[in-house]
C-alpha positions in Angstrom: 78.5 91.1 79.8 78.3 88.2 82.6 79.2 88.5 85.9 81.8 85.7 85.7 83.6 87.6 82.9 83.8 91.0 84.5 84.4 89.4 87.7 87.5 87.8 85.9 88.5 91.1 84.2 88.6 93.1 87.4 90.5 90.2 89.4 93.2 90.2 86.4 93.4 94.3 86.8 93.8 93.9 90.3 96.7 91.6 89.9 98.4 93.1 87.0 97.9 96.9 87.3 97.3 96.9 91.0 99.7 94.6 92.1 97.8 93.6 94.7 98.6 90.4 96.8 96.6 86.8 95.8 95.1 87.1 99.5 93.6 90.7 98.7 92.2 89.5 95.1 90.7 86.4 96.9 88.6 88.6 99.0 87.7 90.9 96.5 86.4 87.6 94.4 84.4 86.7 97.7 82.6 89.9 97.9 81.4 89.8 94.3 80.5 86.2 94.4 78.5 86.9 97.4 76.2 89.7 95.4 76.3 87.0 92.6 74.7 84.4 95.0 72.6 86.8 96.6 71.0 87.8 92.9 70.7 84.0 92.1 69.0 83.2 95.1 66.6 86.3 94.7 66.0 85.6 91.0 67.4 88.8 89.9 68.4 89.4 86.3 70.9 92.2 86.7 74.0 92.2 85.1 77.0 94.1 86.2 76.1 97.0 83.7 72.5 97.0 84.8 72.1 96.7 88.4 71.2 99.8 90.0 71.4 101.5 93.0 67.8 100.4 94.8 69.0 96.4 94.4 72.1 97.4 95.8 70.9 99.1 98.8 68.5 95.8 99.5 71.8 93.6 99.0 73.4 95.7 101.5 70.0 95.3 103.9 70.1 91.6 103.6 73.7 90.9 104.4 73.7 93.2 107.4 71.4 90.7 109.2 74.1 87.9 108.6 77.4 89.6 108.8 79.0 92.1 111.5 79.4 95.5 110.4 83.2 95.2 109.9 82.3 92.5 107.5 79.7 94.4 106.2 82.1 97.5 105.6 84.8 95.4 104.0 82.1 94.1 101.3 80.5 97.5 100.6 84.2 98.6 100.0 85.0 95.7 97.8 82.1 96.1 95.7 82.4 99.8 95.2 85.9 99.3 94.1 84.7 96.6 91.4 81.9 99.1 90.1 84.4 101.9 90.0 86.4 100.1 87.7 83.5 99.4 85.3 83.2 103.0 85.2 86.6 103.6 84.9 86.5 101.1 81.9 83.5 103.1 80.6 81.2 99.8 80.9 79.1 102.0 83.3 78.5 105.6 83.6 77.8 105.3 87.6 78.6 103.4 90.7 75.1 102.3 92.2 77.8 101.9 95.3 78.4 105.4 95.6 75.8 106.5 98.0 75.5 103.8 100.2 77.2 103.7 103.6 79.4 101.9 105.4 78.8 101.0 108.8 80.4 102.8 111.7 82.7 100.4 112.9 84.9 102.1 115.1 88.6 101.3 115.4 89.6 97.9 116.9 93.1 98.0 118.9 95.0 95.4 117.8 95.8 92.6 120.5 99.3 92.5 122.0 101.4 90.2 123.7 103.6 91.2 126.5 107.4 90.4 126.6 106.8 87.8 129.2 103.9 86.1 127.4 106.5 86.0 124.3 108.9 84.2 126.3 106.5 81.8 127.5 105.6 80.8 124.2 108.8 80.6 123.0 109.3 78.0 126.1 106.3 75.9 125.1 108.2 74.7 122.2 109.3 71.2 122.0 113.1 71.5 121.3 113.4 67.5 121.2 111.5 67.1 117.9 113.1 68.6 114.5 110.5 71.5 114.1 111.1 72.6 117.4 114.3 74.9 116.5 112.3 75.8 113.3 109.1 77.1 115.3 111.2 78.8 117.8 113.4 80.5 114.7 109.6 81.2 113.3 108.5 83.2 116.6 111.8 85.1 116.8 111.4 86.1 113.3 107.7 87.2 113.8 108.5 89.1 117.1 111.7 90.3 116.1 111.2 91.8 112.6 107.5 92.6 112.6 106.7 90.4 109.5 103.2 89.4 107.9 102.7 85.6 107.8 102.7 85.8 104.1 106.4 87.7 104.3 107.6 84.9 106.4 106.3 81.8 104.6 108.1 83.7 101.5 111.3 84.6 103.3 114.3 83.2 101.0 117.9 82.3 102.2 119.1 84.4 99.3 117.0 87.2 101.3 119.0 87.1 104.4 121.9 89.8 104.6 123.3 89.2 108.0 126.6 90.7 107.8 124.8 93.8 106.9 122.1 93.3 109.7 118.9 93.3 107.3 116.7 91.1 105.8 114.8 91.6 102.3 111.3 91.4 102.5 108.6 90.9 99.9 105.3 92.6 101.3 101.8 93.3 99.8 102.0 93.9 96.2 105.4 92.5 95.7 106.9 95.6 97.3 110.3 94.7 98.5 111.7 96.5 101.9 114.6 96.2 104.0 114.2 95.1 107.5 116.7 95.4 110.4 117.7 91.8 112.4 118.9 91.4 115.5 121.9 89.1 116.6 119.2 87.5 119.0 116.9 86.3 116.3 119.6 85.7 113.7 121.0 83.2 116.0 118.0 81.0 116.0 117.5 81.5 112.4 121.5 80.1 111.9 120.8 77.3 114.5 117.7 75.8 112.5 119.4 76.3 109.2 122.7 74.3 110.8 121.0 71.9 112.8 117.6 71.3 111.0 117.3 72.3 107.6 120.9 71.0 106.2 119.5 67.6 107.1 115.9 67.8 105.5 115.1 66.6 101.7 114.1 69.7 100.0 112.1 70.1 96.9 113.4 71.3 94.0 110.8 74.5 94.0 111.9 75.2 97.8 115.8 75.3 97.7 115.9 78.7 98.5 112.7 78.8 100.7 114.0 79.2 104.5 111.1 77.6 106.3 110.2 74.3 105.3 107.6 71.5 106.3 108.7 67.9 107.1 108.2 67.2 103.4 110.6 70.0 102.4 108.3 72.4 100.9 107.5 75.7 101.9 105.2 76.3 105.1 101.6 77.5 104.3 100.0 80.2 106.4 97.2 77.9 108.0 100.3 76.2 109.4 101.9 79.1 110.7 98.4 80.0 112.4 98.5 76.3 113.8 101.8 76.4 115.4 100.9 79.7 117.2 97.5 78.3 118.5 98.9 74.8 119.8 102.0 77.0 121.4 99.2 79.4 122.9 97.0 76.5 124.2 100.4 74.8 125.7 101.6 78.0 127.4 98.1 78.4 129.0 97.9 81.9 127.3 93.9 82.8 126.9 94.4 85.5 124.9 92.8 85.2 121.2 96.3 85.3 119.4 97.3 84.9 115.9 100.9 85.2 113.9 99.7 89.1 113.5 99.7 89.5 117.3 103.4 89.1 117.1 103.6 92.0 114.6 101.3 94.1 116.7 103.6 93.5 119.5 106.7 94.0 117.5 105.3 97.9 116.7 103.9 98.3 120.2 107.0 97.1 122.2 109.1 99.7 119.9 106.9 102.7 120.3 106.7 102.3 124.3 110.2 102.2 124.1 110.9 105.2 122.6 111.2 104.0 118.7 110.0 107.0 115.8 106.7 106.2 114.2 108.1 107.0 110.8 110.6 104.0 111.3 108.2 101.9 112.6 106.2 102.4 109.6 109.2 102.1 107.3 109.9 98.2 109.2 106.3 97.3 108.7 105.9 98.3 105.3 102.7 100.6 105.7 102.0 102.6 102.9 100.4 105.2 105.0 101.5 106.5 108.2 97.7 106.6 109.6 97.9 103.0 109.2 100.8 102.8 111.9 99.2 105.4 114.1 97.0 102.8 115.4 99.7 101.7 118.0 99.6 105.2 119.6 96.2 104.5 120.9 97.5 101.1 122.5 99.4 102.4 125.9 97.9 106.1 127.0 100.7 105.6 130.1 103.3 105.8 127.5 102.0 108.5 125.8 101.8 110.6 129.1 105.6 109.8 129.9 106.2 111.2 126.3 104.8 114.3 127.3 105.9 114.7 130.6 109.6 113.9 129.5 109.7 115.7 126.2 107.2 118.7 126.1 108.6 122.2 126.8 105.6 123.1 129.0 106.3 119.7 131.2 105.8 120.3 134.7 109.0 120.0 137.2 
């Protein structure tokens, strides 16, 4: 069986049976293509069924010269999943990636913004332009609700339950959750809807989409990244930030102000509490204050 056919079968499996997002599926496809390109470059004729551990070790050794440890670890994990699928389908008897270890990468703590820096970004928005109100609402939703970029651009008007104080968010694998939304964020969404969006021509496929571009279509991920990058430059913030930085800041500020980690996990849509626990490593001063305040052996 060819690489192309089995790659397609695997991606269909991830999409239909595992319910992964298109972004995740694209990353898995990229991992397999890296291996295919390496095999072609080195004139190695192994198929996915016949490739052995020795060949995979050589591939990993070569890519280690080109990418950092974190990227290398992701590629190894992606290929391990691909061959595990072939074993599961009885197309192979073994996984040639099983004994290949990923490099130690350590845990990279997420970048965060202070509340004053978030205010700076909001103040940098040019409200004299039609997209100004939209961009302010976007930033307020990213920070006020802790959404991923894909969740933000997929947000629909029918997902807004302002009377109940929630929005319905469709996350990874099309899993839905309800996220609380505050009056402050609601106010800016409503301002955008009443003052800007209502006057836009809207494409038929985007009638229910909340945030639109000038042509009346849904915004892209790239556009959200561009908006944030340009605002950071205007505000003079030199940190390397992205839309995801607002999500990290949302979780960090909640934790610092005493929110329960389980509640933060639910709002972020993390399947595992261990993913959310990364935020406990950000502010050691806050954790010391928690111990001093709540532990029964605290010093007077």
